[in-house]
N, C-alpha and C positions, 0 to 999 in steps of 0.2 A: 503493500499498498505505500500511496504518497501522504507523509502526514507531518504538518506543519504545527510545531510547539510555540507558543507565544507566551512569553517570561523565561528566563534562563536563570533564574535562581537554583539554589540546589534540588528543589524537587523537579521542576522542571527541567533540570539538566540529568538527573537519573531516570527520569521517565523516558526523555527523549532518548538517553543511550541505551536503555534497555529495548527500547523498541528497535533501533537502529542495529543491536547484537542481533534481535530476532530475525533481522534480514529487510527490514521495511528502508524506504528513503526518505529518511526524516532530515526536515529543516528547522532549527531551533533560531528563532528569532528574539530580540533585545533590541531597547535603547541603547546601552552600557557599551561602549565602544572597546574598552578593557576587557570586556569578559568575551565579546566575538572574537577578539585578538588572540586572545589565550586558548579558547577552544579551537580554533580554526589553526593556530601554530604549533601548541606544544599536546594538544588533545585533552586538556586540563582546564577545570574552568576553577584558574586560581583564586578568585574573588569568594565564590562560593560554596565550591568544592573541591578545594584544596587536597594536593597530594593523592587523587585517584586518577587513573587513567580512563580515557574517552574512546568510544569507537572510532576508531579511523576513518569510517566514511560519514560519522557524524557534522554536516554543516550548520557552521553559523552565521546570520547575516540581521543586518540592522533591519529594525520593523519598518523604516523609510522604504523598502526593498519589499515589503511585502505583497505574495503573490497568492491570491485567495483561492486559484486551482489545486484544490488537496482532495483524496477523498476522504480524512480526517481533521478535525481541527481539536486540539487540544489547547486549553485555557489554563495556565500556570501565572496569570496574572494574579498577585496578593489581592484581596475581596474590595478593601476601601480605596484600590485603583482600576479597578476594572471599567467603570462606566468613563470615567475621563481617558483613558487609556485606547479603549474602542471605537472611543468619539473622535479623539483626537488624530488618529491616524486613517480613522474613516476604513474601520475593519469591517468586511464582509464574508458572511457564513452561506457557502455556497453547496455546502455537505453536513454531516454529521458533526455536532459537539461534544466533546467530553470533558469535563471540567474534572480540574485534580486541585483545585485551591477547597481552602476552608476558612467559612466565616458568615457574618449576616452584615450587610451596607449598612451603616451609619444612616441617619436622616429617614428611610425610607421602611428599614426594616426588611427588606428581602432577603430573603435565601437566595441563595446565588442562581439555581433554576428560573424564580421571578424578575432577576432582573435580567437575565439573557433573552428571557421571552420578552420584554418592554424594549430593550437596545438594538438588539439583533429582529427580533420579530421573528423568534425562534418556536417553532410547533414544538409540543413535548414529544412529539414521536420522534424528533431529531434529537433529541439531549440524554446526556448519562453522566451520570458522576464517580469518581470512583474515589474509596477513603478507607481507611484502617490502618491498624500500627504500621509504619512505614516509614522510616526513616532514608534520607537519601544517602545517607553513607553507608549504610548497612544494604542497601540497595544496589549502590553499585560495586559494592565488593560482594556481591553474589552471595549473601547469606539470606536461608531461608525466609521469606515474606508472604505473607497472605492477607487479601484487600477483597473488598465487595464493591461491585459495580452493580449500580441501581439504575434502571431506565424502566420508561414505560412502553415501550417497544423492543418487545421479545427477540425479536430478531436482531437487534442493536446490540441487545447485551451479550445474547451469544456468540456475535461475531467480535466485540469487542474481547470476552472472555478469552475466545481462541488467539486472537491476537497478542495478547501479553504473556499468557500462561508461557513456561517454560520449564527447565529444571529447579529455576531456584524461587522465581515467581508465580502464584497460585490466585486465581482470581475466583470468588463465590460470585453468583447474583443474587439481584434482589428489584422489584417492581418498588419499594418504597423509598422515593426518590427525598421527598421531604425529610424522613426520619435518618437518611444516609447523612443529609446535607447536616441536620442541627444538631446530630452526635459530632461530626467533625468539625463545627463550630464550636460549640459550646465546651466541649473535653480541654480545648484551648485555656478557655477561660478557668474552668477548676485547676489546669496545671499551673496557672500565676498562683494560684492558692497555696499549690502542694509545692512550688518553690519555697512560698515565704515559711512556710513549717518546717522545711528542712533547715531553711537559714534562720531560724530563731531556735532550732534547738525542739520542738517539739514532740518527737519521739514517731515510732511505730503505729502506736495505737491510735494519735492522733491523725496520722497519714492516712490509714484506712478509714478511719471515721469519714475523712472528707473526703476520700474517692465512694464510699458507700452512699453518702449524703448527696454527694457532687450527683451522681448518676441519675438519683432519684429526682433531682430538680434537672436535671436535663429530659428525662424523661415525660417530665409533667409537661414542658415547655412544648418538647416534642409533640404528644400527642393533642397538645393543644391546636398545633398547627395543621395537625389531620396526620401524624404519622402512626402507624404500629407500634404499640408499645414493645412488641416480641424484637424489633430491630435493635434497640438497646440493650441487649443481652449477646448482641454479635460482636461481629469484628469494627462494624462503625461508630459502634458504642462503647461496652465495657473495653473491648482490645485495646480500642485509638488512646484510652482514656486512662489506661493501665500505664501502654509504655509511654504516653506525655508527661504524666504524673512522676513516674519514676526514673526515667532514661537522663542519663548525663548529656546526652545528646540534644534534647529538648529545648529548642528556644525560648518555649513562652515558662517553661520551669526556670531554666537560665535568669530570665527577667525578674521572676519572683523573688530568687535567691537574692538578686543584685537590690532590690528593696527591700528586701529584709536587711542588708548588709547597710541599707542610709543612702543606697543614690537616689535619684530622681529619674521619673520617664525622660525628661530633657538631657539628662547626663547621660543616660544610657541609650538614648538614639543618636546622641554626638559619637558615642565610643564604638559602638557596635552598627556592623551597616545591614545584617539580618532584619528581618519583618518579623516581630510577634503577634501573630492576628489576634491571639487572645485579648490586647489590649483592647481597642476599638470597638470588637466583640464584647465586650462586658457591657460597653454602654448599651449598645443594640439589643443586648438579652434582657438588660434590665427594662429599658423601656417596652419589651415585648410582654416581661413578667406584668408590669403594670396594665399594658391595655388589654391583655388576654386575663385579667385577673388571677395569677397564677403565682403562688407563695415560691421565691425562692431567695431566703435568707443568707445563702453564702455567695451566691452572686451579687446580693445588695453590698454584702460586706466588703467584696474584692473591689467594688466602686466606690467605697468612702476610701479603702487605704490607697488606692488608684489614683482620685482624683479628688477627696478634700480631706487629705492628709492626717486620715485616721492611725493611731501606731496599732501595726496586726497584733499586738497580747491585749490589746483595749476592744480588738473587733472578733477576737478568739472566746473571750470574757462575755460576750453580749451573746453572741451565740450559744456558749454554754449554760446561760442562763435564761434564756428563753422557756417562755410554760412547756410543760412537759406533757407529751404526746403518745399516742401510740405509735408504733412502726409503721401499722397499714393505713394510720390515717390519711395519708398522701399519695399511696399507693394507687396505681392503676388497674383497676379490673379487668381481666379478660373479656 
């Protein structure tokens, strides 16, 4: 297949490399000339994925040279930049689109499939999303990785499953686009909290409680958006949440650790070039919770820590002193 990947960050590069290794003609588009030069000259993305050799047939081009003629368009542009990026560069989609980014757009609170439906007039049958526990560094290193691809189009998701599957990368399929996207987006917010928990040394009991109750919050808002509750027990729910909250490779967890150490968001953004989607997604998650009348106390406290300068230990104290409840009180019945 002829495949265009837009967005040459770590994950976009890893996915482009995988599909190139699987024998496809892949072009990776970026607006960053140092990234493009690094890939084409050294077969390495020295900016976002340093020290990993890439497929020699992978080609990087500037987004200003974009050619929309392809069999598949893959979006790897971070969520908060998608609308501006696609409009600015007048990007059209004449094929199916697979999204591999995670997040919820600020101001509109759109999931990514809702965003592409608006800006590209993209029918649901031409859209799919890939999500799950999948660090770019481990994928390019050929470590066994398992993800899910969700689409309303049965033929499309089976085609994509076959396109990706190889000896180290295994794809399961789903028809729950909303659930897959909600799990992928909100786990980054909980991972910020996990980093804070690690950074202030609260221990394993606290971390386990955070992941469990965080998953309950993700599930509640996902179901409010029309998701299947069972999706959140799978790869794009529990699987992605677990790895993002615990891995040293997690950018969102790292930001949480840095916040616990006393750095501000501005200081972190000045020091590091990577994007931590959980920060803007926290805003959208809180707004969605209010709009849909869904209780999300952990995500509410994360917003207070990030944007209202609440001390993490005070936020934990307030969570622990909430009124007593049954564990099943906010669970979604089958």
